[in-house]
SEMINU-635302 format. One line per 5 residues: their letters; for each residue z, x, y of C-alpha. Coordinates in steps of 0.2 Angstrom, whole numbers, padded with zeros to 4 digits. Layout:
BEGIN
a) Z:X:Y ~ ...
***
This chain:
BEGIN
msavt) 1019:0536:0790 ~ 1008:0527:0777 ~ 1000:0536:0762 ~ 0985:0534:0750 ~ 0982:0542:0733
vigcg) 0964:0546:0730 ~ 0957:0544:0712 ~ 0940:0550:0710 ~ 0934:0565:0721 ~ 0915:0562:0720
yvadf) 0902:0559:0734 ~ 0910:0544:0742 ~ 0927:0551:0743 ~ 0922:0562:0757 ~ 0916:0547:0767
ymral) 0934:0540:0765 ~ 0942:0556:0770 ~ 0932:0558:0785 ~ 0936:0541:0791 ~ 0955:0542:0786
rcypg) 0956:0557:0797 ~ 0953:0546:0812 ~ 0970:0538:0808 ~ 0985:0550:0812 ~ 0997:0538:0804
vavag) 0989:0539:0787 ~ 0992:0554:0775 ~ 0985:0558:0758 ~ 0999:0559:0745 ~ 0987:0567:0732
aydsd) 0970:0567:0723 ~ 0964:0567:0705 ~ 0947:0568:0697 ~ 0943:0569:0679 ~ 0932:0585:0683
peraa) 0945:0599:0687 ~ 0932:0609:0697 ~ 0927:0594:0707 ~ 0946:0590:0711 ~ 0949:0608:0716
afcry) 0934:0609:0728 ~ 0939:0592:0736 ~ 0957:0596:0738 ~ 0954:0613:0744 ~ 0941:0607:0757
wdvpr) 0953:0593:0763 ~ 0969:0602:0761 ~ 0977:0588:0751 ~ 0989:0590:0735 ~ 0980:0590:0719
rdsle) 0986:0580:0704 ~ 0983:0586:0686 ~ 0981:0569:0678 ~ 0979:0550:0682 ~ 0997:0547:0676
aalaa) 1004:0561:0687 ~ 0995:0555:0702 ~ 1001:0537:0700 ~ 1019:0543:0696 ~ 1019:0553:0713
hprdg) 1011:0539:0723 ~ 1022:0531:0736 ~ 1025:0512:0732 ~ 1022:0507:0750 ~ 1005:0515:0750
ivlnl) 0989:0511:0741 ~ 0979:0519:0727 ~ 0960:0522:0732 ~ 0950:0520:0716 ~ 0934:0529:0721
tnpaa) 0928:0533:0703 ~ 0911:0528:0696 ~ 0909:0510:0692 ~ 0911:0512:0673 ~ 0928:0519:0676
hlsvn) 0934:0505:0689 ~ 0942:0494:0676 ~ 0952:0507:0667 ~ 0958:0515:0683 ~ 0962:0499:0692
raslg) 0971:0493:0676 ~ 0981:0509:0676 ~ 0985:0508:0695 ~ 0990:0490:0695 ~ 1000:0492:0679
agcht) 1010:0506:0687 ~ 1014:0494:0701 ~ 1003:0501:0714 ~ 0994:0492:0728 ~ 0975:0495:0724
ysekp) 0959:0497:0734 ~ 0944:0498:0723 ~ 0927:0504:0727 ~ 0913:0491:0723 ~ 0910:0483:0711
lalsl) 0928:0478:0707 ~ 0923:0476:0689 ~ 0907:0474:0679 ~ 0911:0457:0672 ~ 0920:0442:0678
eeare) 0932:0442:0664 ~ 0937:0460:0669 ~ 0939:0455:0687 ~ 0950:0440:0682 ~ 0960:0451:0671
lddla) 0964:0463:0686 ~ 0968:0448:0697 ~ 0981:0442:0684 ~ 0988:0459:0682 ~ 0990:0461:0701
aaqgv) 0998:0444:0702 ~ 1010:0448:0688 ~ 1015:0465:0696 ~ 1017:0457:0714 ~ 1005:0470:0721
hlasa) 0989:0468:0732 ~ 0971:0471:0725 ~ 0956:0473:0736 ~ 0938:0478:0734 ~ 0925:0487:0745
pcsfl) 0915:0485:0755 ~ 0926:0483:0771 ~ 0912:0483:0784 ~ 0915:0465:0788 ~ 0931:0472:0798
gesaq) 0919:0482:0808 ~ 0914:0479:0826 ~ 0897:0472:0823 ~ 0903:0460:0810 ~ 0917:0454:0821
imars) 0906:0451:0836 ~ 0894:0441:0825 ~ 0909:0431:0818 ~ 0916:0428:0835 ~ 0899:0422:0841
lregr) 0898:0410:0827 ~ 0915:0403:0830 ~ 0911:0401:0849 ~ 0895:0391:0844 ~ 0883:0403:0852
igapr) 0869:0397:0841 ~ 0876:0379:0837 ~ 0878:0375:0819 ~ 0872:0389:0808 ~ 0859:0383:0795
liyae) 0850:0398:0787 ~ 0853:0416:0785 ~ 0840:0430:0780 ~ 0849:0446:0774 ~ 0839:0461:0768
lddgf) 0846:0476:0759 ~ 0831:0487:0755 ~ 0834:0506:0754 ~ 0816:0513:0754 ~ 0807:0520:0739
ltqap) 0822:0529:0734 ~ 0815:0538:0718 ~ 0804:0548:0729 ~ 0818:0555:0739 ~ 0826:0572:0735
leswr) 0841:0564:0727 ~ 0845:0580:0716 ~ 0848:0590:0732 ~ 0860:0577:0741 ~ 0878:0584:0743
sesga) 0893:0577:0751 ~ 0903:0586:0764 ~ 0914:0595:0751 ~ 0899:0598:0739 ~ 0899:0583:0727
pwpyr) 0881:0578:0721 ~ 0875:0561:0724 ~ 0878:0551:0708 ~ 0860:0545:0707 ~ 0861:0542:0688
nefev) 0876:0530:0690 ~ 0867:0522:0705 ~ 0852:0518:0694 ~ 0861:0513:0679 ~ 0872:0501:0689
gctle) 0858:0495:0700 ~ 0856:0492:0718 ~ 0862:0474:0718 ~ 0879:0477:0711 ~ 0881:0492:0722
hagyh) 0874:0484:0738 ~ 0874:0465:0738 ~ 0892:0465:0743 ~ 0889:0471:0761 ~ 0880:0455:0767
lswfi) 0890:0444:0756 ~ 0907:0450:0762 ~ 0901:0447:0780 ~ 0898:0429:0777 ~ 0912:0425:0764
acfgs) 0923:0431:0778 ~ 0915:0419:0790 ~ 0912:0404:0780 ~ 0923:0406:0764 ~ 0917:0401:0747
vtrvv) 0900:0402:0739 ~ 0897:0387:0727 ~ 0880:0391:0719 ~ 0868:0406:0717 ~ 0850:0404:0712
sagac) 0843:0422:0708 ~ 0829:0432:0700 ~ 0827:0450:0697 ~ 0815:0463:0692 ~ 0814:0481:0685
llpek) 0799:0488:0694 ~ 0802:0506:0690 ~ 0808:0507:0672 ~ 0810:0526:0673 ~ 0820:0533:0688
kgvag) 0822:0552:0689 ~ 0825:0553:0670 ~ 0836:0537:0670 ~ 0827:0524:0659 ~ 0832:0505:0657
qtpdy) 0829:0488:0663 ~ 0843:0487:0677 ~ 0835:0477:0691 ~ 0829:0487:0706 ~ 0824:0472:0715
asatv) 0833:0455:0717 ~ 0832:0440:0727 ~ 0844:0426:0728 ~ 0848:0409:0737 ~ 0866:0408:0740
yfeag) 0874:0392:0745 ~ 0891:0391:0755 ~ 0903:0377:0753 ~ 0904:0376:0772 ~ 0885:0372:0773
pvmrl) 0874:0388:0777 ~ 0862:0394:0765 ~ 0858:0413:0763 ~ 0842:0421:0757 ~ 0847:0438:0751
tcsil) 0836:0453:0744 ~ 0841:0470:0738 ~ 0829:0483:0732 ~ 0826:0502:0731 ~ 0807:0501:0734
aprdh) 0804:0491:0750 ~ 0805:0500:0767 ~ 0823:0503:0773 ~ 0830:0487:0781 ~ 0848:0482:0782
sirii) 0846:0468:0794 ~ 0853:0450:0796 ~ 0846:0435:0805 ~ 0856:0419:0807 ~ 0846:0404:0812
gddgv) 0856:0390:0820 ~ 0852:0374:0829 ~ 0852:0382:0846 ~ 0846:0400:0843 ~ 0846:0415:0832
levgd) 0859:0429:0830 ~ 0852:0446:0824 ~ 0861:0462:0817 ~ 0850:0477:0815 ~ 0860:0487:0801
vwnps) 0876:0481:0792 ~ 0879:0499:0787 ~ 0882:0504:0806 ~ 0898:0496:0813 ~ 0891:0498:0831
savrl) 0874:0490:0827 ~ 0868:0479:0841 ~ 0871:0460:0839 ~ 0858:0450:0848 ~ 0857:0432:0853
rkrml) 0840:0425:0855 ~ 0839:0407:0862 ~ 0823:0396:0860 ~ 0812:0390:0874 ~ 0795:0381:0876
vhgnl) 0780:0392:0882 ~ 0764:0382:0885 ~ 0770:0369:0872 ~ 0775:0382:0859 ~ 0793:0384:0854
ielpf) 0798:0402:0853 ~ 0813:0413:0852 ~ 0815:0424:0867 ~ 0807:0441:0863 ~ 0821:0451:0871
grrlr) 0838:0445:0865 ~ 0854:0447:0874 ~ 0866:0460:0867 ~ 0883:0454:0863 ~ 0897:0466:0865
ptgas) 0915:0468:0861 ~ 0928:0462:0874 ~ 0938:0478:0872 ~ 0942:0493:0861 ~ 0939:0489:0842
hpklk) 0941:0503:0830 ~ 0938:0522:0828 ~ 0919:0527:0827 ~ 0913:0541:0817 ~ 0899:0553:0821
akngs) 0884:0553:0808 ~ 0888:0563:0793 ~ 0876:0564:0778 ~ 0867:0549:0786 ~ 0882:0538:0787
vmnya) 0892:0531:0802 ~ 0902:0518:0792 ~ 0921:0518:0794 ~ 0926:0517:0776 ~ 0944:0517:0781
lgpve) 0944:0500:0789 ~ 0949:0491:0774 ~ 0962:0503:0767 ~ 0971:0505:0784 ~ 0971:0486:0787
mleai) 0979:0485:0770 ~ 0992:0498:0774 ~ 0996:0488:0790 ~ 0998:0472:0780 ~ 1010:0481:0768
aerrd) 1021:0488:0782 ~ 1021:0471:0791 ~ 1025:0461:0774 ~ 1010:0450:0776 ~ 0994:0447:0766
prmsr) 0980:0459:0769 ~ 0963:0452:0776 ~ 0955:0459:0760 ~ 0964:0448:0747 ~ 0964:0447:0728
amavh) 0955:0430:0730 ~ 0941:0438:0740 ~ 0939:0453:0729 ~ 0937:0441:0713 ~ 0926:0429:0723
lnevv) 0914:0443:0730 ~ 0913:0451:0712 ~ 0908:0434:0704 ~ 0895:0431:0717 ~ 0888:0448:0716
lavna) 0887:0447:0697 ~ 0878:0430:0699 ~ 0865:0438:0711 ~ 0862:0452:0699 ~ 0851:0442:0687
pagqg) 0843:0451:0672 ~ 0826:0459:0675 ~ 0812:0447:0672 ~ 0824:0432:0672 ~ 0831:0419:0683
alvdi) 0848:0412:0684 ~ 0857:0397:0692 ~ 0876:0400:0693 ~ 0889:0388:0699 ~ 0903:0399:0706
qsrca) 0920:0395:0699 ~ 0932:0405:0711 ~ 0936:0401:0728 ~ 0940:0411:0744 ~ 0946:0405:0761
pvapm) 0937:0412:0777 ~ 0945:0428:0783 ~ 0956:0429:0799 ~ 0947:0439:0813 ~ 0954:0456:0818
pwgm) 0966:0455:0833 ~ 0953:0463:0844 ~ 0939:0452:0837 ~ 0946:0435:0842
***
């Protein structure tokens, strides 16, 4: 049986636990949180061993398992550093680090220790992403040229954020979310899908704005809107937007020579993937209004019922990493991908009121499809 150790028992940890319960071969070796009351509530709810310190959690961790760093972003570096330094394979919540220098430090440490390092999100291993990727490989829309990707979350400051609680009772950390910003938190979803498909990003041209300088008592100039043009080495260009003001929209459109692929919601692993071919109608070129839904060729992965508004399978990445360790191969979520994704997300997150042109230094190969996604 494979095992994980959970560091950080806050809001997102419950989503991981709910997903991990879909995999009988995965156990939780222990959990630790710097807040003893939060750790106690989490461990009691999920019936997992509680560790009294980070050092104790890492000392008791099985070396063929992985440490899940589910802390808030400000603690990612220190916890990742401690986990890797203890010789543990490590899977970090996003962002991997808050600067490129920190990400490179973690990459070097993982290499020196001979352990794997990966970073969320893992939704590109999900059903919708794998169907989309297979359709691109099969040439369903010809050569892909342009990608429109939206990650807008509605006018978030008007939601009752103070009352949001996770399954085991943890509050949603809206202060951390606003301080870090929606781009560092969310741009990785779309970007990981297409880095997995096309490989390296070479250049990012971005601009951001802070349109709500005061958010539920959190003041600052962290961008709450960002837009970027992302250039892939393989040719396609993406226009990516993130905000916490515009109406909720997590969609993708990929425009190719022979048609358009659409995905409704990157946060839903069962979101419909639709193919729209072009046709002439009375001399006008249009995409067919009713796209053909593309479906998996067989069973994919466990699906979760909605809980606290989420159906995402947060365990896809950790479980694939555990399988890679057991099979003595490299995981699909590699160190190179973690660092590259981190660098690109940081480039998209231009300072409020400013623009940026960043040539991306790191490189990353496309990711092999899941066995059921070929």
